[in-house]
C-alpha positions in Angstrom: 190.9 -5.5 -97.1 191.8 -6.3 -100.7 195.3 -5.3 -101.8 195.6 -3.7 -105.2 198.6 -2.7 -107.2 198.6 -0.9 -110.6 201.2 -1.8 -113.2 201.9 0.5 -116.2 204.4 -1.2 -118.5 205.5 0.8 -121.6 206.3 -1.5 -124.6 208.4 -0.3 -127.6 205.7 -1.0 -130.2 202.9 1.4 -131.1 202.1 0.6 -134.7 201.5 -3.1 -135.1 198.3 -3.8 -133.2 198.8 -7.6 -133.7 201.9 -7.5 -131.6 200.3 -5.2 -129.0 197.3 -7.6 -128.7 199.6 -10.6 -128.2 201.3 -8.8 -125.3 198.1 -7.8 -123.7 196.7 -11.3 -124.2 199.7 -12.6 -122.2 198.9 -10.1 -119.4 195.2 -11.0 -119.3 196.0 -14.7 -119.2 196.5 -14.3 -115.4 193.2 -14.7 -113.6 192.2 -11.7 -111.4 193.9 -9.1 -113.6 191.8 -6.2 -114.9 193.2 -4.6 -118.1 192.3 -0.9 -117.8 193.8 0.8 -120.7 195.9 0.2 -123.8 197.3 3.5 -125.4 199.4 3.0 -128.5 201.2 5.9 -130.2 202.4 5.7 -133.8 204.9 8.5 -133.7 206.4 7.4 -130.4 206.2 3.7 -131.5 205.3 3.0 -127.9 202.3 1.6 -126.1 201.3 2.3 -122.5 199.4 -0.5 -120.9 197.6 -0.2 -117.6 196.3 -3.1 -115.5 195.5 -3.7 -111.8 195.1 -6.7 -109.5 196.4 -8.4 -106.4 200.2 -8.0 -106.0 201.2 -11.5 -106.8 198.8 -11.6 -109.8 200.2 -8.3 -111.1 203.8 -9.6 -110.8 202.9 -12.7 -112.7 201.0 -10.8 -115.4 203.9 -8.3 -115.8 206.4 -11.1 -116.2 204.3 -12.8 -118.9 203.9 -9.4 -120.7 207.7 -8.7 -120.6 208.4 -12.3 -121.8 206.1 -12.0 -124.8 207.3 -8.5 -125.7 210.9 -9.8 -125.8 209.8 -12.6 -128.1 208.0 -10.2 -130.5 209.9 -6.9 -130.5 213.5 -6.6 -131.9 215.1 -3.5 -130.5 217.7 -3.5 -133.3 214.9 -2.4 -135.6 213.1 0.0 -133.3 212.7 3.7 -134.0 210.4 6.2 -132.4 210.1 9.7 -130.9 210.2 8.6 -127.3 213.3 7.7 -125.3 213.7 3.9 -124.9 216.2 1.1 -124.3 214.1 -2.1 -124.2 211.2 -4.0 -125.7 209.6 -3.5 -122.3 211.1 -0.1 -121.7 209.8 0.6 -118.2 207.5 -1.4 -115.8 206.5 0.5 -112.7 204.4 -0.9 -109.9 202.1 1.6 -108.2 200.4 1.0 -104.8 196.7 1.7 -105.2 194.9 0.2 -102.2 196.1 -1.3 -98.9 199.6 -1.7 -100.2 202.5 0.4 -98.8 205.4 1.7 -100.9 207.7 -0.6 -99.0 205.6 -3.6 -100.1 205.5 -2.3 -103.7 209.3 -2.1 -103.7 209.6 -5.7 -102.6 207.3 -6.8 -105.4 209.2 -4.7 -108.0 212.5 -6.3 -106.9 210.9 -9.7 -107.0 209.8 -9.1 -110.5 213.1 -7.7 -111.6 215.0 -10.7 -110.2 212.8 -13.1 -112.0 213.0 -11.2 -115.3 216.8 -11.0 -115.1 217.3 -14.7 -114.2 214.6 -16.4 -116.1 214.4 -14.3 -119.3 218.0 -13.1 -119.5 217.1 -9.4 -119.8 219.2 -6.7 -118.0 217.0 -5.0 -115.4 217.5 -1.7 -113.6 215.6 -1.0 -110.4 214.5 2.6 -110.4 212.5 5.1 -108.4 211.6 3.8 -104.9 213.0 0.3 -105.9 216.4 1.7 -106.7 219.4 0.3 -104.8 221.3 3.6 -105.1 220.3 7.2 -105.3 221.8 7.6 -108.8 219.5 4.9 -110.1 216.3 6.4 -108.7 216.1 8.5 -111.9 214.7 6.7 -114.9 216.6 9.2 -117.1 219.9 8.2 -115.5 219.2 4.5 -116.0 218.1 5.0 -119.6 220.8 7.6 -120.6 222.0 7.1 -124.1 219.0 4.8 -124.8 219.3 1.5 -126.6 222.2 2.6 -128.7 224.4 3.1 -125.6 223.3 -0.1 -123.8 226.1 -2.4 -125.0 228.8 -0.3 -123.5 226.9 0.7 -120.3 225.9 -2.8 -119.1 229.6 -3.9 -119.3 230.8 -1.1 -117.1 230.9 -1.2 -113.3 228.9 2.0 -112.8 225.9 0.8 -114.9 226.0 -2.9 -114.4 222.4 -4.1 -114.3 220.8 -4.8 -110.9 219.5 -8.1 -112.2 220.2 -10.2 -115.3 223.2 -10.3 -117.7 225.9 -7.7 -117.9 227.3 -8.8 -121.2 226.0 -8.3 -124.8 224.6 -11.3 -126.5 221.9 -12.0 -129.2 219.2 -12.2 -126.6 220.1 -8.8 -125.0 220.6 -7.2 -128.5 217.0 -8.1 -129.3 215.3 -7.4 -126.0 217.3 -4.5 -124.8 217.0 -3.7 -121.0 214.0 -3.0 -118.8 213.6 -0.6 -115.9 211.4 -2.0 -113.2 210.5 0.1 -110.2 207.9 1.3 -107.7 206.5 4.8 -107.8 203.7 7.0 -106.9 200.8 7.5 -109.3 202.3 9.2 -112.4 200.2 11.2 -114.9 201.6 11.1 -118.5 200.3 14.3 -120.0 200.9 16.0 -123.4 200.2 19.7 -124.1 199.4 20.7 -127.6 200.9 23.8 -129.2 200.1 25.9 -132.3 203.5 25.3 -133.7 205.4 22.6 -135.6 208.8 23.6 -134.0 210.3 21.0 -131.8 213.0 23.5 -130.7 210.4 25.9 -129.5 208.4 23.2 -127.7 211.7 22.1 -126.0 212.3 25.6 -124.9 209.0 25.7 -123.1 209.6 22.2 -121.7 212.9 23.5 -120.2 211.1 26.5 -118.8 208.7 24.3 -116.8 210.5 21.0 -115.9 212.1 20.7 -112.6 215.5 19.9 -114.1 215.3 23.1 -116.1 218.2 23.8 -118.5 222.0 23.9 -118.5 223.4 27.3 -117.5 225.5 29.0 -120.2 227.6 32.1 -120.6 226.0 34.7 -122.9 223.8 33.1 -125.4 221.4 30.6 -123.6 221.6 28.2 -126.6 225.1 28.4 -128.0 227.0 29.9 -125.0 229.7 28.1 -123.1 228.3 25.7 -120.4 228.9 26.9 -116.8 230.3 24.2 -114.5 230.4 24.0 -110.7 233.6 23.4 -108.7 233.3 19.6 -109.4 233.2 20.2 -113.1 229.4 19.3 -113.3 227.2 21.6 -115.4 225.2 24.1 -113.4 221.4 24.2 -114.1 218.7 26.8 -114.1 215.7 25.0 -112.6 212.3 25.1 -114.2 209.2 26.5 -112.5 207.4 23.2 -111.7 208.5 20.6 -109.1 208.1 16.9 -109.7 207.8 17.5 -113.4 209.7 16.0 -116.3 209.1 17.4 -119.8 210.5 17.4 -123.4 209.2 18.8 -126.6 208.5 16.8 -129.8 206.7 17.0 -133.1 203.8 14.5 -133.6 203.3 13.9 -137.3 199.9 12.2 -137.0 198.6 15.4 -135.4 200.7 17.8 -137.3 201.7 19.8 -134.2 204.4 20.0 -131.6 203.7 18.9 -128.1 205.2 19.2 -124.7 205.3 15.7 -123.3 205.1 15.8 -119.5 205.4 13.3 -116.7 203.9 14.6 -113.5 205.6 12.3 -110.9 203.7 13.6 -107.9 200.3 15.3 -108.6 200.0 16.3 -105.0 202.9 18.7 -105.7 202.2 19.7 -109.2 198.6 18.9 -110.3 197.6 18.7 -113.9 195.8 22.0 -113.9 198.8 23.8 -112.5 201.1 22.2 -115.2 198.6 23.3 -117.9 198.3 26.9 -116.7 202.0 27.3 -116.2 202.7 25.9 -119.7 200.2 28.4 -121.1 202.0 31.2 -119.4 205.5 30.1 -120.6 204.2 29.5 -124.1 202.6 32.9 -124.3 205.9 34.5 -123.3 207.4 32.9 -126.3 204.7 33.9 -128.7 203.1 30.4 -128.8 199.6 29.4 -127.8 198.4 26.2 -126.1 195.5 24.7 -128.0 194.6 21.8 -125.8 196.1 18.7 -124.1 196.1 14.9 -124.2 196.0 12.4 -121.3 198.1 9.3 -121.9 196.7 6.4 -119.8 194.5 6.9 -116.8 194.1 9.7 -114.2 192.7 9.6 -110.6 189.2 11.0 -110.1 190.4 13.5 -107.5 192.9 15.0 -110.0 190.0 15.7 -112.5 187.8 17.1 -109.7 190.6 19.3 -108.5 191.2 20.6 -112.0 187.5 21.3 -112.6 187.2 23.2 -109.3 190.3 25.2 -110.0 188.8 26.5 -113.3 185.4 27.1 -111.7 187.0 29.2 -109.0 188.8 31.2 -111.6 185.4 31.9 -113.1 184.1 32.8 -109.6 181.5 30.0 -109.8 180.3 27.5 -107.2 182.2 24.3 -106.9 179.4 22.5 -105.0 178.0 20.9 -108.2 177.8 17.3 -109.5 181.0 15.5 -110.2 179.9 15.0 -113.7 179.7 18.8 -114.3 183.0 19.5 -112.6 184.7 16.9 -114.8 183.1 18.4 -117.9 184.6 21.8 -116.9 188.0 20.2 -116.5 187.8 18.5 -119.9 186.9 21.7 -121.7 189.3 23.9 -119.7 192.3 21.6 -120.3 191.2 20.9 -123.9 191.4 17.2 -123.3 189.0 16.5 -126.2 190.9 18.5 -128.8 192.7 15.5 -130.5 190.2 12.8 -129.7 187.0 12.4 -127.6 187.6 12.2 -123.9 185.4 9.6 -122.1 185.6 9.9 -118.3 184.4 6.3 -118.0 187.4 5.1 -119.8 190.1 7.5 -118.6 189.4 8.0 -114.8 190.7 5.0 -112.9 188.0 4.8 -110.3 185.3 4.7 -113.0 187.2 2.0 -115.0 187.7 -0.4 -112.0 184.3 -0.1 -110.4 182.2 -3.2 -110.3 179.7 -2.7 -113.1 178.1 -6.1 -112.5 176.8 -5.1 -109.1 173.1 -4.0 -109.2 172.9 -0.7 -107.3 169.7 1.0 -106.3 171.1 4.5 -106.9 171.8 3.6 -110.6 168.0 3.0 -111.2 165.7 5.6 -112.7 163.2 7.2 -110.3 160.5 5.0 -111.8 162.6 1.8 -111.4 163.5 2.7 -107.8 159.8 3.4 -107.0 158.7 0.1 -108.6 161.5 -1.9 -106.8 160.4 -0.4 -103.5 156.8 -1.3 -104.2 157.6 -4.9 -105.1 157.2 -7.9 -102.9 160.9 -7.8 -102.0 161.5 -6.5 -98.5 164.4 -4.3 -99.6 164.7 -1.5 -100.3 162.6 -0.6 -97.4 162.2 2.3 -94.9 165.9 2.5 -94.2 166.9 3.1 -97.8 164.0 5.4 -98.4 165.0 7.5 -95.3 168.5 7.8 -96.7 167.2 8.8 -100.1 164.8 11.4 -98.7 167.8 12.8 -96.7 169.9 12.9 -99.9 167.1 14.9 -101.6 167.1 17.3 -98.6 170.8 17.9 -98.8 170.5 18.4 -102.6 167.9 21.1 -102.1 170.2 22.9 -99.6 173.0 22.7 -102.2 170.7 24.0 -104.9 169.8 27.1 -102.9 173.5 27.7 -102.3 174.3 27.3 -106.0 171.5 29.7 -107.0 172.7 32.2 -104.4 176.3 32.0 -105.7 175.0 32.7 -109.2 172.5 35.5 -108.2 173.0 38.8 -110.0 174.2 41.5 -107.7 175.7 39.0 -105.2 178.9 38.4 -107.2 181.1 39.3 -104.2 179.5 36.5 -102.2 180.0 33.6 -104.6 182.7 32.0 -102.5 180.6 32.1 -99.4 177.8 30.3 -101.1 180.2 27.9 -102.9 181.4 26.7 -99.5 177.8 26.0 -98.5 177.1 24.2 -101.7 180.2 22.0 -101.1 178.8 21.1 -97.6 175.4 20.3 -99.1 177.0 18.2 -101.8 179.0 16.2 -99.1 175.8 15.4 -97.2 173.6 14.5 -100.2 176.4 12.3 -101.6 177.0 10.5 -98.3 173.3 9.9 -97.8 172.9 8.6 -101.3 175.6 6.1 -100.6 173.6 4.9 -97.6 170.7 3.9 -99.8 172.4 0.8 -101.0 174.3 0.4 -97.7 171.1 0.0 -95.8 169.7 -2.6 -98.2 173.0 -4.4 -98.0 172.8 -4.4 -94.2 169.3 -6.0 -94.4 170.6 -8.6 -96.9 173.4 -9.5 -94.6 171.0 -10.2 -91.8 168.9 -12.5 -94.1 172.1 -14.3 -95.2 173.1 -14.8 -91.6 169.7 -16.3 -90.7 170.2 -18.6 -93.7 173.4 -20.1 -92.4 173.3 -23.9 -91.5 172.6 -24.9 -87.9 173.0 -28.7 -87.9 175.9 -28.9 -85.4 176.7 -27.0 -82.3 179.6 -25.2 -84.0 177.4 -24.2 -86.9 174.8 -22.8 -84.4 177.5 -20.8 -82.6 178.9 -19.4 -85.9 175.3 -18.6 -87.1 174.5 -16.8 -83.9 177.7 -14.7 -84.1 177.0 -13.9 -87.7 173.5 -12.7 -86.9 174.7 -10.5 -84.1 177.4 -9.0 -86.3 174.9 -8.3 -89.1 172.4 -6.9 -86.6 175.0 -4.5 -85.2 175.7 -3.3 -88.7 172.0 -2.9 -89.4 171.8 -0.5 -86.4 174.9 1.4 -87.2 173.9 2.2 -90.8 170.5 4.0 -90.0 172.3 5.7 -87.0 174.8 7.1 -89.6 171.9 8.3 -91.7 170.4 10.0 -88.7 173.7 11.8 -88.0 174.2 12.9 -91.6 170.7 14.1 -92.1 170.7 16.1 -88.9 174.1 17.6 -89.8 172.7 18.6 -93.2 170.1 20.8 -91.5 172.9 23.3 -90.9 173.0 24.0 -94.7 169.2 24.4 -94.9 169.2 26.8 -92.0 171.9 29.0 -93.4 170.2 29.1 -96.8 166.9 30.0 -95.2 168.6 32.8 -93.3 171.0 34.3 -95.9 170.4 32.5 -99.2 168.5 33.6 -102.3 165.1 34.8 -100.9 163.3 33.5 -104.0 164.3 30.0 -103.1 163.6 30.1 -99.3 160.7 27.6 -99.8 163.3 25.1 -101.2 165.3 25.4 -98.1 162.2 24.7 -96.1 161.4 21.6 -98.1 165.0 20.5 -97.6 164.6 20.8 -93.9 161.4 18.7 -94.0 163.2 16.0 -95.9 166.1 16.0 -93.5 163.9 15.7 -90.4 161.9 12.9 -92.2 165.2 11.1 -92.8 166.2 11.4 -89.2 162.9 10.1 -87.9 162.6 7.3 -90.5 166.1 6.1 -89.8 165.3 6.2 -86.0 162.5 3.7 -86.6 165.0 1.4 -88.3 167.4 1.7 -85.4 164.7 0.7 -83.0 163.3 -2.2 -84.9 166.8 -3.7 -85.5 167.7 -3.2 -81.9 165.1 -5.8 -80.9 167.4 -8.6 -82.1 170.7 -7.4 -80.5 172.1 -8.7 -77.3 174.9 -6.2 -76.5 173.2 -4.1 -73.8 176.1 -1.6 -73.4 176.2 -0.9 -77.2 172.4 -0.6 -77.4 172.2 1.8 -74.5 174.7 4.2 -76.2 173.2 3.8 -79.7 169.6 4.4 -78.5 170.6 7.4 -76.4 172.4 8.9 -79.4 169.4 8.2 -81.7 166.9 9.8 -79.3 169.1 12.9 -78.9 169.5 13.2 -82.7 165.7 12.9 -83.3 164.9 15.6 -80.6 167.5 18.0 -82.0 166.3 17.5 -85.6 162.7 18.3 -84.7 163.8 21.4 -82.9 166.0 22.5 -85.8 163.2 21.8 -88.3 160.8 24.1 -86.3 163.4 26.9 -86.2 164.0 26.7 -90.0 160.3 26.6 -90.9 159.8 29.7 -88.7 162.4 31.5 -90.8 161.0 30.2 -94.1 157.4 31.1 -93.3 158.3 34.6 -92.0 160.2 35.4 -95.2 157.4 34.0 -97.4 154.7 35.9 -95.6 156.8 39.1 -95.5 
């Protein structure tokens, strides 16, 4: 399994695109790195760069980016709206696939050590990579920003974890860098119909976890209330795992609340948006939209879309594309600039666009490819596709039922059925290419060399492994297609009566998928030598086929009875 780490360095330059390009060129000079996003901000004078790759490649690319930034950016001349203390202000590593947080911490500290020793830049390890609890917080490490750095690095309490602890020309130019490991962070700005930074800050204090300092009397000018240790008491905000400040963005002519959602499983984007709307309204201000800085996981956008669909009492069992569209419009993500999901959702950005996939073809192209002299796609892929169409019909009846006039109180019941139908038709659609890939693996195994005894042995093992996979894929199609019949039966029984025939056709498709996949299980079983595996697989396949035929008959009886009255 390929290990993937995301790196999201923030560079203290957002206006000179030449400098930004030189930094990203340094990052991309490492083979295997995918540059996902470059997001400069003029008012903040800051650029957020996002790239992914294998851990060692990411560490090397981050090092080269930090090195080039220190050569090109002079912190003595830097000014911007965003807090900062270095040319490369922060550089977090984020585990994406098959990498634990413990491993990410090791890579972050490895990078920090190298930056400190080889580049002479003070480095603070933060978040999960921090060496002490106090340094987990980026705000603590960056307190006082660049202007306080000279004094802080010389003191014992804030001596850097790596690199120099004394002020020199090099440090004066580069500043310091915070390098850490963290969970996926969403940088998110919410737009207000005001130009007042003070009012935006007030809302930010209302929502952020740290809240505001407690005061006697007047909440702004009153005396600060301290605890028994002399530390200021705080009134916490309403959102956990949320950092926020207010600022005025001249290029947009509005104030924003700049939010970092440090754990979107605790506070998702849509929750932060709605809570900000509520707090803004209480202060006589209106939220007009929002802005996503960098990338966001697909699930976060789907969760947001479904959240707003449920508020409208609409079915959530619709296409991802439609759910994402609802999220974009509901959050106002396209207010300041167009929002392209293909460029802003991380899974869409990193997917392999060079791979030729059957499911990306038009219906005509898929039909013609099937009819060509190529043996794949064949009956297995067609069975999976027919099953996907059956599941889609079941989901369609559920969605129509959820939207039926007079059935408003039942929308959630049918939304749940539509979600189930969507699960099955999506899973079966994925099997279209999976079945063809299974066939191609068998062909590749047969094409292996067989000149020596070792090559013959390795070839035989590869053929057996590929054949087992070619049995398991259609067996999975059989199971998915059979399970999808549950949706068609429910929709035939309780769904919109005007669409009962669609439920019937869905059942016919599902049974066809089961029987078609069964034929593929049988033909691929002829070349497999594991008798114990075959016995279990063939028994399961036969039982699924029998059960699917019985279920089809039961559903068609319901359908015909309702049609005939």
